[in-house]
Residue, then its C-alpha position, 0 to 999 in steps of 0.5 A: m438464473y442465479h441473482s447476485g442480489l446487486n445492483l450495476k452500481q455497486k459491483v461497478v464500487i466493489w470492481i473499483g474497491l478490488a483493483l485498488v486493492a489488487q493495485i496496492g497489492i501489487y505496489p505496496p509501501w516499503i520502508q527506508e531505513y540506515s544505520y550509523n553510528g549504530e542508531i537506525y534512522l528512516g530516509p527521507t522517503a521511508t516509506i513509498h510505494y515499490w514494485i512487489f519485485s523488485p523493491p526500491g534500491p538505495p536512493t541518492w541521499v546513500w551514495t553522497k561523497q560527503d559522508e562515505t560510511l554510509k556507501a557500507p550496503q549493510l548499513w542501508n534496509v528497505r522492507l515492506d510496510v506491512a501495518r501501512l499496508m493492513a491499513e491501506w487496505g481495510a481503509i479502501i475496504l471499508v469505503f469501497g464497501g460504505l459505498a456497495w452499502t449505500l448505493r443498494d435500492p432502496r426498494k428491494p429488501v435486505p436479506 
């Protein structure tokens, strides 16, 4: 019979880490920005987590009555924040990998 060498605590930690990686992949961070007078600005909710198959739409502050120029859709942009996504995945892998390593059985020699 195949034995993975992982104890129950390690397996639970690894599965929780994998679930978090999947959750962040399904709800990744997005960057919301708008262009005004040739300048690009990040919105107050510039980086938010949102469903991967339905990116966030323009927030209410874009559609205010005070500034009609921001109502043009070409001034609004939303894109996936790949750098933050990789940083979050890396942090989860490091933390949960380290936690799984510290939960190893000290009686067994490390191969």
